[in-house]
C-alpha positions, 0 to 999 in steps of 0.5 A: 952561621953560614954566609956566602958572598959573591962566589964564582965557580968553574968547571974548566971554562964553564962558569957554573956559579955566578956571583952567588950569595946566600945567608943561612941563619943559626938554628934554621932549616934552609931548602935550596931548590931549583930545576936540574942543572942550575948548580945546587949540588955544585954549591954544596960541594963548594961549601964542603970543600969538595970543589974550589971557588974561583973567588968570593968568600965562605964564612962559617961561624965567623970563620973564613973557610974558603981555603980550608980542606974538606977535612978541616971543614968537617972538624969545624962542624960541617956534616955532609950527606951527598946525593946517592948516599955514598956509604961503604957497601962492604963495611958494616953499618957500625963500621960505616958510622965509626969512620966519622969518629976520626973527624970529631974534635973531641976524639971520641971513640964510640958512636954517640947513643943518640944516633941509634935513638934517632935511627933504631934500624941502624942499631938492629942492623949494625952488624949487617953490611951497608950494601945489604940495606934498602935504599931508605935504610942506606939514607938513614945510615948516611945521615947517621954517619954525618951526625957522628961528626957532631956537626953544627951544620948538616947539609943534605943533598936530595935526602928523599930521592928514591926513598919509600914514603914511610922512610921519607916521613921518618927522615922528615921527622928526624930533620925537624927534631934535629933542627927544632929540638937540638938547634942543629942548622940544616941546609938541604937540596930537595925537589919534593915541595911538600917535603920542603914545606914540611921541614924548612923555615926558609927557601933559596931558589937557584937559577943559572948558578945564582940565588934569585929568590929567597924568603920564609918557606910560607912565601914560596907561592905558586908564582915562584913555583911556576917561574923557577921550578916548573918544567 
C-alpha cells in the first residue's frame, strides 16, 4: 500500500528526516509514535505532498508519488486530517464537506450518505458554521471532509488532541469500523497509548527523524515505551 524508502527532508539547512523507511500494509491501521519534535508531522506532510523530499522514494499502490502535487495525491486516494483540523470556520458543515468533492475521481457532486451515518452530528449541524462547533465536532468534520474524497489511505495527525473523552471514544469506533469493516488503510500519529493500542494493528516509533522500531501493536512493550516515549 504505502512504501517509503530512504527519504530525507530538510528545513533550510536542518536535516529533519534521515534516510527514513516505512511500510504500511493494505487494510491495516498503523500508528506513528514518538516524542515531540522527532519528525512525525513532517513525515505526514511529505506523504501528502505538502513538503518535498530531498531524495528517496514514496510509493502508493505501486505508483511513485514522490513528485506528485498534493492535489494529485488526493486524487490517487490519500486523505489527510491535519493536526488542528484546519476546517473553514465561516463555511457551514455542509460547505466544508463539499470542498472535497472536487478531488474525487468519479466527479461526484453530492456528499456520500455514509459520511452522515458515521457522524450523525454532522447531519444535525450541516447548516451550522464550522467555527461554531465544539473541538470534538470539528474533528469529526475534518475526518468527514477527508472521507468525502473516497480515500484508500486515511492519514490522521493526533485526532484525539484536545477532544473530550466521549468523542475520543466515538472517533476510535469510526477508525476501527473504517479499517476493519471497510478495509480502509489508516496511518495516524497519536500520543495517547491506550487509544493507539485500541485502534492500531502496527506501530512505528520515530526517533531523531528515523523509524527505529516497528511491529505489531501487541509488541509495544514497556521497555520500548521507556526508551523512546517517556519524558
